[in-house]
N, C-alpha and C positions, 0 to 999 in steps of 0.2 A: 208521452206519449208520440208518435210516425207515423204518417198517411203513408202505407205500404203500395196505393195506388193500384190496386185489384191482385196481389201477390197471387201467385197462384203455384204454392210446388210440388202438384199435381204435374207439371212443364218444364220442370228445372231437375235436373240431376243434381241428385242429393252430393253434397263435400266426401271427399272421403278422407280417409285417416294419410296426412303426410310424414311418411316413414320417409328415413334418407333411402336415395335409389344409391343401387349399387357402385362401390368406383370401378373409375371404367375412363373410355374416351368417348363423349359423345356431339354432335353436332347440335351447334345450339347459336342463338345468337340474341345482338343487344338488344334489349328492347324497352328498356328505360337506362336513366342514367342523370345523379343530382349528386351536388357537391351538401357536405352535410358540415356540423361542428360536432366537433368530438364531445364527450361528456364534458371533460374536466376543461372545456372552451380555451385550448388555447393548441389547437390545430383544428383539423378541418379532412374529410377523406372525400373520394369520390363513391358514391354509394352505384352499383353497378347490377342491374337484375337480367339473367339471362335464361330465356323459353331455350327447352329441349328440341327440336324442331322435326327429329325422325327418329324411328323405332320404341318401342314398348313404352320409352317414358315419354314420349311424344306430347308437348303440352308442361312438360313441369317446370319451372318455376326456379333458378337457383340466384343467390347473392354472390358480390366478391365488394371487398372494401379496400380501396387502396390510398392509405395514408401520407397523401401528398403533401402535406402541410402540417409537420412535427417538429417537435424541439428534439426529436431524438435521428439526426441525421443518416443511421443506419435503417432505420425506420423510412424515410423517405429515400434511400438508394432502392428497397426492395422491390416498394412500388410505383418507382419511377420504371425502372426491370421490369413490372409486369408490365404495365401500362405499355412499354415500349415491345415486350411479347405481346399482346393484346393489339397494336396498331400493324405490326409487321403480318401478325394471322389474319387482317381481316384487308391489308393494302391498303390502309391509312395512316401513313408517315409521319405527316403533318397534321393531325386534327386544330383547328380554332376553337372547337367547340367539341364537345363529347356528342353529341348528337349527331354525330358526320362514323361515332359508329357502329349506331343503330343501325339493324336487319340486314347483315352482314354474315354468311357464316364462314363460321370458324369449327374447329375441334377444341371440347375442353375437355381439361382433365380432369376428372371430379375422386374424391377422395371421403373417406369417412373421418371422424374426428368425435370421441367421445367430450364433451362439455363436464364442467364441474356437477352438476346435475346428473349427471350417468346418462344425459341423453347424447343419442347417437346425430352429429348432423355431417352435412354434406360442406367439404371446400373446395373452391378452384383453386385446383397446385397447376395447372398450365394450358398455357392457349396456341395453337399451330393453325395452320393453314389449312383451310378443305381441298383435301383433294379429289379433284375428279377423273374421270378416264381418260387414260392416257397422259396422267399427270398435267393436262392442260388448264390452265386457269376459267374460272366461270365465267360467265361472259355477264355485264351488267345488262341486266334487260332493260327495255324501253318503258315497260310497265312500273307504278313504284310501286305499286302495290307486290311485298312480297310472296313467292310462290305460294308457300302455305298457309295463307289467307283467299290466295285467292278462289273462288267460288268454281 
């Protein structure tokens, strides 16, 4: 049994069915990142959580896994190339920690894939700089709170 501290479902919007979002380009930010061991135990991957910050699918979450430590050198090469694209998209070319990639807007290219169970899932297949009006680079705000979270 768990104490729910007076939870009232009348005051919280219910969760909706999280079907895959349509393929396309979305403005998003990395909100979390973590190195995790592979199931086989012979490598690790960087799991990145992205949150869409604009448009119809605002606040939807998507994930990417970059196999940075793997016995297959091609797998590592692909993951490092994807990480390079992500770093270039957010303007952090030499991160010491994945948290340096958090809360920096970029454009992700989302595709759909049908898994072995017939479920349609999203995959992030590309990263690009977020362009602003006139092609100027977005200025870094003095306020550390991301703009979409400010009141």
